[in-house]
VOMILUM-906061 format. One record per residue (C-alpha): x, y, z; residue in one letter. Coordinates in steps of 0.001 Angstrom, whole numbers, padded with zeros to 6 digits, always signed. Example, Ala and Ser with C-alpha at 12.3 -4.5 7.8 and 13.67 -1.06 7.14 Angstrom:
BEGIN
+012300-004500+007800A;+013670-001060+007140S;
***
This chain:
BEGIN
+000000+000000+000000M;+001406+003386-000953D;+000727+006781+000624A;-002270+007500-001645V;-003862+004153-000772D;-003333+004896+002921E;-004946+008303+002449Q;-007903+006713+000622L;-008387+004170+003400V;-008359+006958+005985G;-010882+009018+004027L;-013188+006018+003552L;-012955+005112+007236R;-014133+008625+008059A;-016843+008658+005367N;-017630+005388+003620G;-020229+007185+001484R;-017747+009585-000117A;-018028+009610-003913S;-015080+008716-006120Y;-015107+012332-007364A;-014901+013648-003787E;-012107+011220-002908L;-010281+012121-006130A;-010327+015830-005243R;-008882+015092-001820Q;-006035+012870-003035V;-005286+014680-006299G;-006181+011882-008735L;-008931+011340-011291S;-012174+009681-010224A;-011498+006620-012471P;-008053+006204-010870S;-009597+006360-007400V;-012293+003873-008448H;-009588+001466-009656E;-007523+001879-006471R;-010538+001330-004204V;-011414-001795-006207G;-007888-003120-005711K;-008044-002347-001966L;-011338-004285-001769E;-009932-007221-003766A;-006841-007326-001526A;-008996-007501+001597G;-007838-004132+002922V;-011383-002760+002662I;-013702-005502+003872T;-017058-003743+003722G;-019155-000659+004277Y;-021799-000100+006905Q;-024141+002463+008343A;-023323+003457+011917V;-026510+003887+013935V;-027300+004937+017479D;-028155+001577+019126P;-030688+003105+021536A;-032730+004513+018644T;-033178+001010+017225V;-034185-000525+020550G;-030772-001705+021763L;-030404+000378+024903G;-028084-001946+026846V;-024482-002668+025845T;-022256-005105+027705A;-018783-006542+027306L;-018798-010237+028086V;-015625-012198+028715G;-015900-015883+027854V;-013799-018278+029914I;-013370-021525+028029E;-013578-025021+029445S;-010649-027392+029021D;-012384-029384+026293Q;-012919-026453+023954V;-013385-026702+020212D;-012560-023194+018949D;-014378-023691+015661T;-017589-024961+017258G;-017457-022347+019996L;-016875-019509+017550E;-019712-020725+015331Q;-022066-020858+018328A;-021045-017330+019357L;-021637-016081+015811A;-025168-017503+015840E;-026270-015333+018779L;-027882-012218+017257P;-027111-010067+020305S;-023345-010581+019881V;-022195-007623+017799E;-018410-008086+018002D;-016133-010946+019046C;-012428-010716+019824W;-010051-013605+020597R;-007913-012307+023459V;-004981-013246+025666A;-005492-013623+029397G;-007925-015516+031591S;-010724-015021+029072E;-010495-016564+025630G;-012959-014180+023986Y;-014457-010788+024682V;-017849-010078+023150L;-019707-006830+022636K;-023375-007567+023248V;-026278-005209+022502R;-029763-005935+023778V;-032989-004019+024479P;-032929-004360+028274D;-031384-006087+031280I;-033745-009064+030990R;-032504-009664+027442A;-028920-009383+028693L;-029658-012012+031317E;-031117-014272+028600D;-028021-013751+026418T;-025660-014579+029288I;-027667-017724+030021S;-027465-018723+026350A;-023705-018109+026345L;-023212-020254+029426N;-025074-023151+027754R;-022679-023235+024791I;-020414-026267+024782R;-016897-025108+025595G;-017936-022170+027788V;-016958-022676+031426A;-018308-019312+032592R;-018681-015678+031600T;-017747-012343+033142R;-019961-009391+032226T;-019374-005648+032367T;-022422-003478+031670V;-021615-000271+029777V;-023011+002805+031536L;-022329+005234+028678S;-020367+005306+025445T;-017946+008172+024942K;-016963+007023+021440W;-016737+003920+019290E;-014606+003306+016230G;-012444+006410+016922R;-014819+008601+014895H;-016546+010217+017884G;
***
């Protein structure tokens, strides 16, 4: 990746809806050149997708929690990860070092739904126990706030 590609990635991270013409003006290239470069960045797996960022509370997801998953000794990473991915309330999943094997970002409508999610997590084969931290407020996410 050269300096222009790095600049394009930064601009798209800040505004994934920017037009090729707008990006071209900012990096000093033609819109077709920017289109080609962005296509190459997508094909190379540098840019993996685009998404709308929404306020979770406005779509009924008023409770956010970080849940650490402590694995049992007989863990099957693939099966465990697949089971985690199937829970709709799990928004993000990180494999981590330390006493927990995974940290999950969970979003749910209310505390009752959080309790249900934690119960579902604890029933997954390979999960010994969980450790939950409820988020009181979010100051920023994704370094764009």
